[in-house]
N, C-alpha and C positions, 0 to 999 in steps of 0.2 A: 722587308719587314721592319717596322719602326723599332727603335731602341726600347720604347715603352712596352711594346708587345713582347719583346724578348725578355724584358724584366718581369712581365706577368707570367710568362712560361716558367721562369725560375721558381715560382711558388710550388710547382709540382714536387720539387725536391724537399719541400717542407711539409708535405702531407705525411704525417707520422702517426704513431699509435694514438696520440692524443686527439688528433683531428678525426681519425677513423672511429675512435670510441665515441666522440661527441656526436658524430653523424650516424652511429650505429651501422657502420659499413664493415663487413667481415672480410671480404676478399678484394684485395687491391692488386690487380695484375698488371705489372709493367713488363710484360714479356716482349721479346723481339717480334716485330711485325705488327704490334698493336698500335693503333693511332691514338692521339690524345683524346679524341672523342670516345674511343673504346675504353681507354684507361679510366676515364671519369664517368663511364656509363652507370656504375654502381651508385653514383650520387644522384638518385632519382629526386623528383620534386619533394617526395616525402622526407628523404634524407636531408635535403637542403633546408627544409623547414625545421628539422631538428637542429641544424646548425644555427639558423636564424634565432631560434628560441633558446639557445644554449645558456645555461647558468651553472657555475660550479657550486660547491658546497657553501661558499661564502657569498653566493648570489652575484658573482662576477662573470662577465661575458667573455673575458680574455681566455683563450685556450693556450695551455702550456706549449712550449716549443718555440714558435716564431713570434709570440706575443701579438697574434692577430685575433680579433674578436670572431665569434661564431657567425655573426651577421656579415662581417667582411669576408670570411671564408666562403660563405654561400655565394656572395657576389663574385668572388674570384673564380670559383669553380664553374659557376653558370656562364660567366663571360668567356672562359677558356673553351667550354663546350660549344658555345654558339658562334665563336669567331671563325670564319671560313679559313683564314690563313693558319691559325693555330691548331684548329681541330684536326686538320689533315696531316699534321706532322706524324711521322712514323718512327717508333722506337727501333733503333739499331742495337743498342745494348744499354743495360742499367746495372749498376753495382752499388751495394751499400758502402758507406764510408768505413764502417767497422762491421765485421762479421759478428752478428749477435742474434740469438733466437728471437723471432717475433718482429724484427725490424724490417720494414719494406725496403726493397733494394733500389732506393732512389737517391742515394747520396751523390751519384754522378751519372748523368743520363746523356746518351748520344742519340740525337734524332736525325732523320732525313726529311728534308722538305720534298715532298713527292712531286711538286710542280717545278722545282728548280734544281733538284738533286744536290742542294746545298746541305752541308752537315752543320748541326747546331749542338754544342756540348754545354750542358748546364752543371754547375758545381754547387753543392749545398754548403751552407754556413756551418759553423763549429758544431760538432756532434760528439758528446760524451767526454770523459776525462782526458783521454789521450790527445784529443785535438785541442782542448784548452791548454794543456801543457805544451803542445806543439806551437800554439800561437805565440807564446812568450819565448820559446826557443828561437823564434824569428828575430829576436833582439840581437843575437850574437852569432847565429849560424848563417852560413851562406845559402844553404839549401836544407830545408827541413824534411822530415820523413813524409809528412802529408803533401808537401809540394811535389816531391819526387813521385809519389803515388798518382797525383793528378796528371803529371806529365806522362807517366806510363799508360794511363787510360787514353789520353789523346793519341799517343803513338800507336796504340793497338788498333785504332779505327780510322786514323787520318787517311790511310791508303785508299779508302772507299770513296773519297771525295776530292774534287779539285778546289773547292772553296769551303772553308770552315769558319764559323762564328763561335766565339767563346763567351760564356755568360756566367756570372756568379754574384752572390751577395755575401757580405761579411767575409768569413774565411774563404767562402767559395769565390768571392771576387779576388782575393789574394791569390788563390790557386789559378784562376783564369788569367790574371796578369802575369803570374810566374810562367805559365805554359806559353803564353804569347812571347815572352822575352827569351826563355831558355830553349824552346823548340826552334825559334828563329826560322820559322817556316813561311815560305811564300804563299802557302795554302791558306794561312790565317788572314782573313780580310778585315776583321775587326774584333774588338774585345769590349764587351759591355760589363763594366764593374760597378757594383753598388755598395757603398759603405764598407769597403774592404780596408783592412789594416795594410800598412806599407811594408817596407823591407829593411834589412840591416845594412849598415855601411859596407860590410863585406860583400853583400849581394850587389849593391850598386857599383862597387869598384870592379868586381870580377866580371860583370856582364855589361860594362859600359858601352862596348861596341854593339852588342845585341840590342841594348836599350836605344841607342841612336837609330838603329834600323827599324825596330818593332814598336817602340814606345808610342809613336804617333798613331798607332792603330787603336789605342786604348781611349775610351771615353769613360771617365770616372765620375759617376753620379754620387753625391753625398747629401743626405739631409743636413741642413745647415746647423742643426743642434745635435747631430749624432755624435756619440762619444767613442766610436771605434775607429773611424777612418783617420783620426788624428794620431793614432798610435804608430810609431815608426815612420819611415820616410816613403813618400809616394814616388812613383815613376816620374821623373822630372819633366819629360816632354809629352806626357799624357794630357788629354784635354780634360780639365777639371770643371765640373758644373755642380753648383749648389742648388738644392731644392727645398721648397717650403714643405713642412710636415703637415699632415692632415689626420684627423681622428685620434689625436693623442689623449689617452685617458690616464696613463701613468708614465713615469720617466723611462721605463724599459722599452716602451713603444717607439721612442725616437730611433731605435735601431731595428725596428720591425721592417721586413722587406716590403710591407705594404704602405709604410709611412709616407713615401714620396708620391703616391698616386693621389691625384686630386679626386676627392670623393666627399660625399655628404649623405648622412643617414643611411649608410650601408650601400650606397650606389656610386660606382665610379663614373666620372665624366668621360664619355667616349667621343670626344670632339676632335681627335687628331685624325691624320690621314687614314683612310680605310677604317673608320670607326675605332681608331686607336685610343687607348687611355692617354692621359697627358700628365706631365710633370710641370710644376710652376717653378721656374728658376728664380733664385735670389742671387745677389751679388757676392755675398761673403758668408762665411760661417759665423756662428755666434761667438761673442767674446769669451764665454765660459769654455767652449771647446778649444778656442785658440790658446788658452792657458795650458790645457792638457797637451796640445800639440807642441808648444814651446818646451814644456817640461820633458816630454818624451824625447824630443831632439836633444835637449840638454843631457839627459842620461846617456844617449847613444854617443855623444861627442865628448863626454867628460868622465866616462867610466872605462876602466880597463876590461879585458875579456873576463877576468875572474869575477869582477864586481857585477858585470852584466849577467853572467851566469847565475850568481847568487840571487839577484833580483828576479830573473826570469824563473828560476826554480821556485822561489817564494810565491810569486804571483800565479804561476802555473798550478801549484798545488791548491792554493786558496780557491781559484776560479774553477779548477777541475773538480774538486770535491763539492764546492758550493753550488755552482751553476751546472756543471756537467753531470754530476751524479746526485744532486740534491741531498748530499750528506752535510747538512748545515753545521752540525756540531763539530765534525772533523775540520771543516773549513774554518770555523771560528777558532779552533785550537791551533791550526796552522798560523792563522793571522796573529794570534796573541803570543804563541810560545816559540815560534821560529825566531830566536833572538838575533841570529846572524842576518837573516833576510830583513827583518825589521830595522836592524841597526844600520845596514848599508843604505837602505832606501830612505831612512830618516836623515842620515847624514847628507845625502844628495838633495833631499827636499829643503833642508836648512841652508845648505850652501847655495842652492838656487834662489832661496828667498821665499819658499812656500811655507811660511811659519804657521799658517792655519792648519796645515796638514800634519805637522810633526806631533802635536799632542795625541792625535788619533792613533798614531803608530807606536808612540812610546808608552801610552798609559796601560794600566793593568786591565784584565778582562772585564771586571765589573764597571770600571770607569768607561771603558769602550762601549759596553752594553748600554750604560746610562746615556752616553753621548749620542748613541744611535736611537734613543727613545725606546729601548726595548723593555725597560723596567718600570716606566712611569705611565704606561698606557692604561686607560680605564678598563679596556678589555684585555683578555689574555692574548698575548702575541705568540703565535707559533714560531719557534726558532729552528727546530731541526730534528734530525733523526739519528738513530744509531748511538744512543747514549750507552756507554759501557758495553758496547758490542751488541746491544739489543735494539730492535727496531721499535722505539717508542718516541712519541713526539713530546717535546719540551715546551713549556709555556712559562713566561716570566710574568709574575705578578708581585705582590708584596708578601707572599707566603700565607695568605689568608684563605686560599681556596683549596679544599681537600682534593688530593690527587694531582695537584700542580706543583711545580718547583719554585721554591723561594730563590732569591738572589744568592743566598749562601749555598744552597744546593746546586744552583746553576754554576757557581764558581768552582765548587768541588767537582762537578761533572766534567767541566772543561779541563781541570787539572788532571783528573783521572784519565780522560781521553788522551791528553798529551803524554802522560807517563806510560800508558798502555800501548802506545803506537809509536815507538821510537823510530820505526822505519819510515813512517810518514811525517813525523814531526821531529825536527832536529832541535833538541833542547840543549843548545850549546851557548857558551858565553860569547857575547858580542865583543870583538876586539876593541881595545881602548881607542876611541876616535875623537876624544875631546868634544863630545856632544854637550850642548848646553842643557841645563836643567829644564825639565818640561814646563815648569811654572814661570820661567823667565821669559823676557821678550826677545824677539829676533828682529833683525833688519836685513834687507837685501844687501849683500856685499857686492 
């Protein structure tokens, strides 16, 4: 089976409550013994048409979760159902990444190829707060909780197979690569990783022997403008391939699992072997993401363990609340009021020479909101939820719309959120680090 088909199979891990609601599918059964065709049988032609015609309340076609449009989801599911190799795969086991009511159990899935008896394990990307926090723990930990859980899933079912393929996207790719290295199993024949973040220096040192044996089994596919695969350090002897993105409508889609599939107008090109989808390879990643890669490596090589932990905790809380839980006000409060996290990250940005980044970290909440164009939009911009522990949405305008929040009210709400949630927001003094004034100029030292 081609790498591209295995990458398409990975999308089943991303069929979440948002996709099910958009398609109006009630029962999504990923039970042991079900084939891929049976899993997806609820997506009838009528349901696929609902996906193709999907629009949210803002008239946008992108569905929350994997940042894939409804039209593309219909194409993905239809292709999975109709492909002879993929549709016959049989579920051996499926588990959610996190036990939560209403979530389908597809965070990690083990399949059996009924024609070859090969095992295929797919790992989903980051899901909810805990996993966002776990992502950044990977800066300084040798083995994170999520990585160890992924290994346990592999070890539970590897005994049923002589040959196993590991597949994952984003954090799922990191898990797949981790399992390939740490399991150090001859049963693993290959690992297909897509846009996954890398590993800590501790990991690369502790498992250098395993990496020498298992790393060459990894094929690392990355969209050349993706902003996640550049975080931390990749397995050095893995095969790295960069891919051209397709169908990008907003910046978040550069990290969509579907971005690297060649497609046009909601249709994948199936011109590969056995009607496989295709990736279009490019030579290098974009200059913008190279800057992120260099800065990520700089942090890893120039921070002590305490500093890395402070940075990881800071970024983990911001992304966990903002992206993982959609608590945008809490995320903004963390971003603005965690003075220790902001201070350490700012110092490193300045020392590295990223002077453009420092004002965004050092400035006050209103200036930050202004710099992000949250206050000057002609239309009201929805910022977040859970103001003062109540689930109400906030909008920034100029205070002239009844029922909406002015910038002064927004600033007060942010401050109240920070003061009311000392557990989540550490309002501590930044140690004196001889930081330059935010209005002065910097130069690369």
